[in-house]
N, CA, C, O and CB atoms as a CASP TS submission, in Angstrom:
PFRMAT TS
TARGET T0000
AUTHOR 0000-0000-0000
METHOD Language model
MODEL 1
PARENT N/A
ATOM      1  N   ARG     1       0.811  -1.182   0.099  1.00  0.00           N
ATOM      2  CA  ARG     1      -0.275   0.046   0.055  1.00  0.00           C
ATOM      3  C   ARG     1       0.887   1.332   0.072  1.00  0.00           C
ATOM      4  O   ARG     1       0.678   2.374  -0.550  1.00  0.00           O
ATOM      5  CB  ARG     1      -1.565   0.068   1.668  1.00  0.00           C
ATOM      6  N   ALA     2       1.964   1.128   0.766  1.00  0.00           N
ATOM      7  CA  ALA     2       2.860   2.423   0.770  1.00  0.00           C
ATOM      8  C   ALA     2       3.368   2.720  -0.513  1.00  0.00           C
ATOM      9  O   ALA     2       3.632   3.833  -0.969  1.00  0.00           O
ATOM     10  CB  ALA     2       4.065   2.325   1.695  1.00  0.00           C
ATOM     11  N   LEU     3       3.494   1.461  -1.126  1.00  0.00           N
ATOM     12  CA  LEU     3       4.308   1.704  -2.448  1.00  0.00           C
ATOM     13  C   LEU     3       3.543   2.406  -3.448  1.00  0.00           C
ATOM     14  O   LEU     3       3.989   3.168  -4.306  1.00  0.00           O
ATOM     15  CB  LEU     3       4.784   0.398  -3.099  1.00  0.00           C
ATOM     16  N   VAL     4       2.247   2.043  -3.232  1.00  0.00           N
ATOM     17  CA  VAL     4       1.429   2.559  -4.329  1.00  0.00           C
ATOM     18  C   VAL     4       0.929   3.989  -4.014  1.00  0.00           C
ATOM     19  O   VAL     4       0.426   4.660  -4.915  1.00  0.00           O
ATOM     20  CB  VAL     4       0.227   1.610  -4.592  1.00  0.00           C
ATOM     21  N   GLU     5       1.045   4.429  -2.866  1.00  0.00           N
ATOM     22  CA  GLU     5       0.758   5.723  -2.534  1.00  0.00           C
ATOM     23  C   GLU     5       1.765   6.700  -2.831  1.00  0.00           C
ATOM     24  O   GLU     5       1.568   7.898  -3.040  1.00  0.00           O
ATOM     25  CB  GLU     5       0.465   5.784  -1.261  1.00  0.00           C
ATOM     26  N   THR     6       3.123   5.942  -2.835  1.00  0.00           N
ATOM     27  CA  THR     6       4.258   6.770  -3.135  1.00  0.00           C
ATOM     28  C   THR     6       4.387   6.999  -4.550  1.00  0.00           C
ATOM     29  O   THR     6       4.832   8.042  -5.028  1.00  0.00           O
ATOM     30  CB  THR     6       5.474   6.203  -2.630  1.00  0.00           C
ATOM     31  N   VAL     7       3.941   5.879  -5.293  1.00  0.00           N
ATOM     32  CA  VAL     7       4.179   6.010  -6.734  1.00  0.00           C
ATOM     33  C   VAL     7       2.972   7.171  -7.349  1.00  0.00           C
ATOM     34  O   VAL     7       3.213   8.048  -8.178  1.00  0.00           O
ATOM     35  CB  VAL     7       4.038   4.358  -7.474  1.00  0.00           C
ATOM     36  N   CYS     8       1.835   6.941  -6.790  1.00  0.00           N
ATOM     37  CA  CYS     8       0.758   7.735  -6.873  1.00  0.00           C
ATOM     38  C   CYS     8       0.951   9.409  -6.695  1.00  0.00           C
ATOM     39  O   CYS     8       0.512  10.357  -7.345  1.00  0.00           O
ATOM     40  CB  CYS     8      -0.120   7.178  -5.877  1.00  0.00           C
ATOM     41  N   ARG     9       1.658   9.330  -5.722  1.00  0.00           N
ATOM     42  CA  ARG     9       1.998  10.899  -5.107  1.00  0.00           C
ATOM     43  C   ARG     9       3.064  11.476  -6.121  1.00  0.00           C
ATOM     44  O   ARG     9       2.940  12.578  -6.655  1.00  0.00           O
ATOM     45  CB  ARG     9       2.749  10.895  -3.349  1.00  0.00           C
ATOM     46  N   ALA    10       4.174  10.576  -6.340  1.00  0.00           N
ATOM     47  CA  ALA    10       5.141  11.194  -7.496  1.00  0.00           C
ATOM     48  C   ALA    10       4.594  11.423  -8.541  1.00  0.00           C
ATOM     49  O   ALA    10       5.005  12.399  -9.168  1.00  0.00           O
ATOM     50  CB  ALA    10       6.208  10.464  -7.914  1.00  0.00           C
ATOM     51  N   ALA    11       3.527  10.653  -9.083  1.00  0.00           N
ATOM     52  CA  ALA    11       2.992  11.018 -10.532  1.00  0.00           C
ATOM     53  C   ALA    11       2.281  12.233 -10.469  1.00  0.00           C
ATOM     54  O   ALA    11       2.479  13.024 -11.391  1.00  0.00           O
ATOM     55  CB  ALA    11       2.032   9.947 -11.162  1.00  0.00           C
ATOM     56  N   MET    12       1.441  12.571  -9.513  1.00  0.00           N
ATOM     57  CA  MET    12       0.721  13.653  -9.227  1.00  0.00           C
ATOM     58  C   MET    12       1.628  14.843  -9.315  1.00  0.00           C
ATOM     59  O   MET    12       1.387  15.717 -10.147  1.00  0.00           O
ATOM     60  CB  MET    12       0.075  13.510  -7.946  1.00  0.00           C
ATOM     61  N   VAL    13       2.742  14.939  -8.441  1.00  0.00           N
ATOM     62  CA  VAL    13       3.849  15.887  -8.253  1.00  0.00           C
ATOM     63  C   VAL    13       4.203  16.085  -9.757  1.00  0.00           C
ATOM     64  O   VAL    13       3.939  17.132 -10.349  1.00  0.00           O
ATOM     65  CB  VAL    13       5.140  15.311  -7.266  1.00  0.00           C
ATOM     66  N   THR    14       4.743  15.146 -10.270  1.00  0.00           N
ATOM     67  CA  THR    14       5.359  15.181 -11.830  1.00  0.00           C
ATOM     68  C   THR    14       4.355  15.892 -12.719  1.00  0.00           C
ATOM     69  O   THR    14       4.747  16.814 -13.435  1.00  0.00           O
ATOM     70  CB  THR    14       5.622  13.584 -12.510  1.00  0.00           C
ATOM     71  N   GLY    15       2.850  15.449 -12.713  1.00  0.00           N
ATOM     72  CA  GLY    15       2.072  16.055 -13.734  1.00  0.00           C
ATOM     73  C   GLY    15       1.528  17.506 -13.224  1.00  0.00           C
ATOM     74  O   GLY    15       1.121  18.307 -14.065  1.00  0.00           O
ATOM     75  N   MET    16       1.524  17.827 -11.875  1.00  0.00           N
ATOM     76  CA  MET    16       1.567  19.237 -11.503  1.00  0.00           C
ATOM     77  C   MET    16       2.474  20.214 -12.002  1.00  0.00           C
ATOM     78  O   MET    16       2.222  21.356 -12.387  1.00  0.00           O
ATOM     79  CB  MET    16       1.722  19.300 -10.301  1.00  0.00           C
ATOM     80  N   ALA    17       3.741  19.517 -11.936  1.00  0.00           N
ATOM     81  CA  ALA    17       5.036  20.336 -12.302  1.00  0.00           C
ATOM     82  C   ALA    17       5.160  20.635 -13.866  1.00  0.00           C
ATOM     83  O   ALA    17       5.630  21.684 -14.306  1.00  0.00           O
ATOM     84  CB  ALA    17       6.386  19.486 -11.832  1.00  0.00           C
ATOM     85  N   ARG    18       4.708  19.644 -14.606  1.00  0.00           N
ATOM     86  CA  ARG    18       4.603  19.615 -16.194  1.00  0.00           C
ATOM     87  C   ARG    18       3.662  20.584 -16.653  1.00  0.00           C
ATOM     88  O   ARG    18       3.827  21.257 -17.670  1.00  0.00           O
ATOM     89  CB  ARG    18       4.147  18.231 -16.773  1.00  0.00           C
ATOM     90  N   ALA    19       2.393  20.669 -15.681  1.00  0.00           N
ATOM     91  CA  ALA    19       1.456  21.698 -16.222  1.00  0.00           C
ATOM     92  C   ALA    19       1.953  22.960 -15.930  1.00  0.00           C
ATOM     93  O   ALA    19       2.018  23.808 -16.820  1.00  0.00           O
ATOM     94  CB  ALA    19       0.082  21.598 -15.698  1.00  0.00           C
ATOM     95  N   GLU    20       2.338  23.207 -14.714  1.00  0.00           N
ATOM     96  CA  GLU    20       2.926  24.428 -14.597  1.00  0.00           C
ATOM     97  C   GLU    20       3.852  25.224 -15.575  1.00  0.00           C
ATOM     98  O   GLU    20       3.774  26.396 -15.942  1.00  0.00           O
ATOM     99  CB  GLU    20       3.511  24.294 -13.614  1.00  0.00           C
ATOM    100  N   VAL    21       4.757  24.239 -15.892  1.00  0.00           N
ATOM    101  CA  VAL    21       5.592  24.887 -17.050  1.00  0.00           C
ATOM    102  C   VAL    21       4.639  24.920 -18.213  1.00  0.00           C
ATOM    103  O   VAL    21       4.652  26.062 -18.673  1.00  0.00           O
ATOM    104  CB  VAL    21       6.998  24.028 -17.454  1.00  0.00           C
ATOM    105  N   ALA    22       3.986  24.297 -18.742  1.00  0.00           N
ATOM    106  CA  ALA    22       3.040  24.406 -19.730  1.00  0.00           C
ATOM    107  C   ALA    22       2.376  25.652 -19.738  1.00  0.00           C
ATOM    108  O   ALA    22       2.562  26.439 -20.667  1.00  0.00           O
ATOM    109  CB  ALA    22       2.145  23.416 -19.642  1.00  0.00           C
ATOM    110  N   GLN    23       1.446  25.970 -18.580  1.00  0.00           N
ATOM    111  CA  GLN    23       0.913  26.865 -18.500  1.00  0.00           C
ATOM    112  C   GLN    23       1.314  28.161 -18.326  1.00  0.00           C
ATOM    113  O   GLN    23       0.578  29.124 -18.543  1.00  0.00           O
ATOM    114  CB  GLN    23       0.362  26.600 -17.937  1.00  0.00           C
ATOM    115  N   SER    24       2.708  28.250 -17.855  1.00  0.00           N
ATOM    116  CA  SER    24       3.253  29.527 -17.805  1.00  0.00           C
ATOM    117  C   SER    24       3.883  29.684 -19.270  1.00  0.00           C
ATOM    118  O   SER    24       4.244  30.851 -19.425  1.00  0.00           O
ATOM    119  CB  SER    24       4.317  29.683 -16.564  1.00  0.00           C
ATOM    120  N   LYS    25       4.065  29.104 -20.089  1.00  0.00           N
ATOM    121  CA  LYS    25       4.514  29.231 -21.552  1.00  0.00           C
ATOM    122  C   LYS    25       3.273  29.703 -22.074  1.00  0.00           C
ATOM    123  O   LYS    25       3.345  30.805 -22.619  1.00  0.00           O
ATOM    124  CB  LYS    25       5.077  27.852 -22.317  1.00  0.00           C
ATOM    125  N   ALA    26       1.977  29.069 -22.045  1.00  0.00           N
ATOM    126  CA  ALA    26       1.019  29.488 -22.314  1.00  0.00           C
ATOM    127  C   ALA    26       0.500  30.912 -22.350  1.00  0.00           C
ATOM    128  O   ALA    26       0.055  31.528 -23.318  1.00  0.00           O
ATOM    129  CB  ALA    26       0.541  28.895 -21.778  1.00  0.00           C
ATOM    130  N   VAL    27       0.645  31.299 -21.120  1.00  0.00           N
ATOM    131  CA  VAL    27       0.265  32.813 -20.435  1.00  0.00           C
ATOM    132  C   VAL    27       1.229  33.654 -21.155  1.00  0.00           C
ATOM    133  O   VAL    27       0.873  34.625 -21.824  1.00  0.00           O
ATOM    134  CB  VAL    27       0.498  32.993 -18.620  1.00  0.00           C
ATOM    135  N   ALA    28       2.412  33.293 -21.022  1.00  0.00           N
ATOM    136  CA  ALA    28       3.346  34.129 -21.741  1.00  0.00           C
ATOM    137  C   ALA    28       3.093  34.485 -23.325  1.00  0.00           C
ATOM    138  O   ALA    28       3.184  35.643 -23.733  1.00  0.00           O
ATOM    139  CB  ALA    28       4.636  33.444 -21.611  1.00  0.00           C
ATOM    140  N   GLY    29       2.761  33.355 -24.195  1.00  0.00           N
ATOM    141  CA  GLY    29       2.156  33.335 -25.473  1.00  0.00           C
ATOM    142  C   GLY    29       1.208  34.458 -25.679  1.00  0.00           C
ATOM    143  O   GLY    29       1.261  35.379 -26.494  1.00  0.00           O
ATOM    144  N   LEU    30       0.205  34.144 -24.632  1.00  0.00           N
ATOM    145  CA  LEU    30      -1.021  34.973 -24.745  1.00  0.00           C
ATOM    146  C   LEU    30      -0.865  36.690 -24.579  1.00  0.00           C
ATOM    147  O   LEU    30      -1.439  37.584 -25.199  1.00  0.00           O
ATOM    148  CB  LEU    30      -1.996  34.406 -23.596  1.00  0.00           C
ATOM    149  N   LYS    31       0.147  36.758 -23.490  1.00  0.00           N
ATOM    150  CA  LYS    31       0.759  38.319 -23.349  1.00  0.00           C
ATOM    151  C   LYS    31       1.211  38.750 -24.489  1.00  0.00           C
ATOM    152  O   LYS    31       0.777  39.789 -24.986  1.00  0.00           O
ATOM    153  CB  LYS    31       1.935  38.529 -22.396  1.00  0.00           C
ATOM    154  N   LYS    32       2.183  37.981 -25.084  1.00  0.00           N
ATOM    155  CA  LYS    32       2.783  38.377 -26.421  1.00  0.00           C
ATOM    156  C   LYS    32       1.776  38.972 -27.403  1.00  0.00           C
ATOM    157  O   LYS    32       2.029  39.864 -28.214  1.00  0.00           O
ATOM    158  CB  LYS    32       3.432  37.154 -27.089  1.00  0.00           C
ATOM    159  N   GLN    33       0.416  38.266 -27.198  1.00  0.00           N
ATOM    160  CA  GLN    33      -0.256  38.674 -28.296  1.00  0.00           C
ATOM    161  C   GLN    33      -1.252  39.746 -27.771  1.00  0.00           C
ATOM    162  O   GLN    33      -2.265  40.039 -28.405  1.00  0.00           O
ATOM    163  CB  GLN    33      -0.909  37.485 -29.020  1.00  0.00           C
ATOM    164  N   GLY    34      -0.914  40.324 -26.570  1.00  0.00           N
ATOM    165  CA  GLY    34      -1.845  41.664 -26.136  1.00  0.00           C
ATOM    166  C   GLY    34      -2.951  41.277 -25.328  1.00  0.00           C
ATOM    167  O   GLY    34      -3.933  42.004 -25.175  1.00  0.00           O
ATOM    168  N   VAL    35      -2.803  39.960 -24.714  1.00  0.00           N
ATOM    169  CA  VAL    35      -4.000  39.531 -23.979  1.00  0.00           C
ATOM    170  C   VAL    35      -3.633  40.014 -22.410  1.00  0.00           C
ATOM    171  O   VAL    35      -2.562  39.699 -21.892  1.00  0.00           O
ATOM    172  CB  VAL    35      -4.280  37.774 -24.165  1.00  0.00           C
ATOM    173  N   GLU    36      -4.591  40.769 -21.756  1.00  0.00           N
ATOM    174  CA  GLU    36      -4.356  41.410 -20.397  1.00  0.00           C
ATOM    175  C   GLU    36      -4.932  40.198 -19.465  1.00  0.00           C
ATOM    176  O   GLU    36      -6.036  39.664 -19.570  1.00  0.00           O
ATOM    177  CB  GLU    36      -5.218  43.013 -20.177  1.00  0.00           C
ATOM    178  N   ILE    37      -3.880  39.900 -18.512  1.00  0.00           N
ATOM    179  CA  ILE    37      -4.322  38.812 -17.325  1.00  0.00           C
ATOM    180  C   ILE    37      -4.835  39.477 -16.166  1.00  0.00           C
ATOM    181  O   ILE    37      -4.344  40.512 -15.716  1.00  0.00           O
ATOM    182  CB  ILE    37      -3.101  37.891 -16.780  1.00  0.00           C
ATOM    183  N   HIS    38      -5.844  38.868 -15.674  1.00  0.00           N
ATOM    184  CA  HIS    38      -6.676  39.650 -14.343  1.00  0.00           C
ATOM    185  C   HIS    38      -6.898  38.360 -13.703  1.00  0.00           C
ATOM    186  O   HIS    38      -7.117  37.258 -14.205  1.00  0.00           O
ATOM    187  CB  HIS    38      -8.320  40.654 -14.659  1.00  0.00           C
ATOM    188  N   TYR    39      -6.780  38.790 -12.297  1.00  0.00           N
ATOM    189  CA  TYR    39      -6.686  38.048 -11.200  1.00  0.00           C
ATOM    190  C   TYR    39      -7.929  38.168 -10.340  1.00  0.00           C
ATOM    191  O   TYR    39      -8.327  39.311 -10.117  1.00  0.00           O
ATOM    192  CB  TYR    39      -5.511  38.403 -10.512  1.00  0.00           C
ATOM    193  N   TRP    40      -8.692  36.997  -9.751  1.00  0.00           N
ATOM    194  CA  TRP    40      -9.645  37.328  -8.930  1.00  0.00           C
ATOM    195  C   TRP    40      -8.917  37.790  -7.385  1.00  0.00           C
ATOM    196  O   TRP    40      -7.979  37.216  -6.832  1.00  0.00           O
ATOM    197  CB  TRP    40     -10.656  36.059  -8.901  1.00  0.00           C
ATOM    198  N   ARG    41      -9.555  38.823  -6.973  1.00  0.00           N
ATOM    199  CA  ARG    41      -9.680  39.111  -5.427  1.00  0.00           C
ATOM    200  C   ARG    41      -9.632  37.744  -4.724  1.00  0.00           C
ATOM    201  O   ARG    41     -10.046  36.751  -5.323  1.00  0.00           O
ATOM    202  CB  ARG    41     -11.127  39.921  -5.021  1.00  0.00           C
ATOM    203  N   GLY    42      -9.065  37.643  -3.279  1.00  0.00           N
ATOM    204  CA  GLY    42      -9.281  36.822  -2.403  1.00  0.00           C
ATOM    205  C   GLY    42     -10.849  37.048  -1.990  1.00  0.00           C
ATOM    206  O   GLY    42     -11.455  35.979  -1.928  1.00  0.00           O
ATOM    207  N   GLU    43     -11.547  38.069  -1.729  1.00  0.00           N
ATOM    208  CA  GLU    43     -12.999  37.946  -1.374  1.00  0.00           C
ATOM    209  C   GLU    43     -13.896  37.772  -2.473  1.00  0.00           C
ATOM    210  O   GLU    43     -15.084  37.540  -2.251  1.00  0.00           O
ATOM    211  CB  GLU    43     -13.453  39.087  -0.661  1.00  0.00           C
ATOM    212  N   GLU    44     -13.361  37.876  -3.865  1.00  0.00           N
ATOM    213  CA  GLU    44     -14.052  36.941  -4.833  1.00  0.00           C
ATOM    214  C   GLU    44     -14.183  35.755  -4.777  1.00  0.00           C
ATOM    215  O   GLU    44     -15.264  35.166  -4.775  1.00  0.00           O
ATOM    216  CB  GLU    44     -13.674  36.955  -5.818  1.00  0.00           C
ATOM    217  N   LEU    45     -13.122  35.270  -4.726  1.00  0.00           N
ATOM    218  CA  LEU    45     -12.956  33.663  -4.772  1.00  0.00           C
ATOM    219  C   LEU    45     -13.847  33.450  -3.605  1.00  0.00           C
ATOM    220  O   LEU    45     -14.878  32.849  -3.905  1.00  0.00           O
ATOM    221  CB  LEU    45     -11.283  32.955  -4.574  1.00  0.00           C
ATOM    222  N   GLN    46     -13.743  33.744  -2.490  1.00  0.00           N
ATOM    223  CA  GLN    46     -14.309  33.171  -1.442  1.00  0.00           C
ATOM    224  C   GLN    46     -15.952  33.307  -1.672  1.00  0.00           C
ATOM    225  O   GLN    46     -16.614  32.351  -1.267  1.00  0.00           O
ATOM    226  CB  GLN    46     -13.737  33.850  -0.128  1.00  0.00           C
ATOM    227  N   ALA    47     -16.589  34.299  -2.224  1.00  0.00           N
ATOM    228  CA  ALA    47     -17.860  34.601  -2.713  1.00  0.00           C
ATOM    229  C   ALA    47     -18.342  33.303  -3.524  1.00  0.00           C
ATOM    230  O   ALA    47     -19.327  32.614  -3.262  1.00  0.00           O
ATOM    231  CB  ALA    47     -17.809  35.936  -3.599  1.00  0.00           C
ATOM    232  N   PHE    48     -17.333  33.111  -4.668  1.00  0.00           N
ATOM    233  CA  PHE    48     -17.672  32.106  -5.588  1.00  0.00           C
ATOM    234  C   PHE    48     -17.436  30.667  -4.855  1.00  0.00           C
ATOM    235  O   PHE    48     -18.011  29.712  -5.379  1.00  0.00           O
ATOM    236  CB  PHE    48     -16.791  32.295  -6.929  1.00  0.00           C
ATOM    237  N   ARG    49     -16.807  30.470  -3.931  1.00  0.00           N
ATOM    238  CA  ARG    49     -16.630  29.099  -3.060  1.00  0.00           C
ATOM    239  C   ARG    49     -18.075  28.915  -2.541  1.00  0.00           C
ATOM    240  O   ARG    49     -18.771  27.915  -2.715  1.00  0.00           O
ATOM    241  CB  ARG    49     -15.426  29.206  -1.672  1.00  0.00           C
ATOM    242  N   ALA    50     -18.409  30.028  -1.883  1.00  0.00           N
ATOM    243  CA  ALA    50     -19.793  30.092  -0.868  1.00  0.00           C
ATOM    244  C   ALA    50     -20.831  29.785  -2.014  1.00  0.00           C
ATOM    245  O   ALA    50     -21.659  28.904  -1.784  1.00  0.00           O
ATOM    246  CB  ALA    50     -20.157  31.832   0.043  1.00  0.00           C
ATOM    247  N   ALA    51     -20.857  30.371  -3.108  1.00  0.00           N
ATOM    248  CA  ALA    51     -22.082  29.937  -4.015  1.00  0.00           C
ATOM    249  C   ALA    51     -21.753  28.450  -4.600  1.00  0.00           C
ATOM    250  O   ALA    51     -22.727  27.735  -4.837  1.00  0.00           O
ATOM    251  CB  ALA    51     -22.317  31.087  -5.358  1.00  0.00           C
ATOM    252  N   TYR    52     -20.609  28.002  -4.818  1.00  0.00           N
ATOM    253  CA  TYR    52     -20.678  26.589  -5.051  1.00  0.00           C
ATOM    254  C   TYR    52     -21.082  25.701  -4.137  1.00  0.00           C
ATOM    255  O   TYR    52     -21.869  24.773  -4.319  1.00  0.00           O
ATOM    256  CB  TYR    52     -19.626  26.175  -5.380  1.00  0.00           C
ATOM    257  N   ASP    53     -20.444  26.048  -2.994  1.00  0.00           N
ATOM    258  CA  ASP    53     -20.951  25.164  -2.016  1.00  0.00           C
ATOM    259  C   ASP    53     -22.369  25.035  -1.716  1.00  0.00           C
ATOM    260  O   ASP    53     -22.785  23.964  -1.275  1.00  0.00           O
ATOM    261  CB  ASP    53     -20.392  25.452  -0.930  1.00  0.00           C
ATOM    262  N   GLU    54     -23.205  26.081  -1.923  1.00  0.00           N
ATOM    263  CA  GLU    54     -24.625  26.016  -1.893  1.00  0.00           C
ATOM    264  C   GLU    54     -25.082  24.969  -2.996  1.00  0.00           C
ATOM    265  O   GLU    54     -25.960  24.128  -2.803  1.00  0.00           O
ATOM    266  CB  GLU    54     -25.245  27.466  -2.128  1.00  0.00           C
ATOM    267  N   VAL    55     -24.479  25.107  -3.999  1.00  0.00           N
ATOM    268  CA  VAL    55     -25.375  24.068  -5.077  1.00  0.00           C
ATOM    269  C   VAL    55     -24.659  22.822  -4.854  1.00  0.00           C
ATOM    270  O   VAL    55     -24.996  21.801  -5.453  1.00  0.00           O
ATOM    271  CB  VAL    55     -25.353  24.485  -6.894  1.00  0.00           C
TER
END
């Protein structure tokens, strides 16, 4: 069981690392094309989470 958990954890971490690299390249490409990147504020994210939890 420990071996399976370790392998799963390693696969997940590797996937997340690869996705982060791919996303940063994609965002950089979008910025070069003039796309403006906006971020949600903490209180907005909390409101979204509260609404999501209601559903």
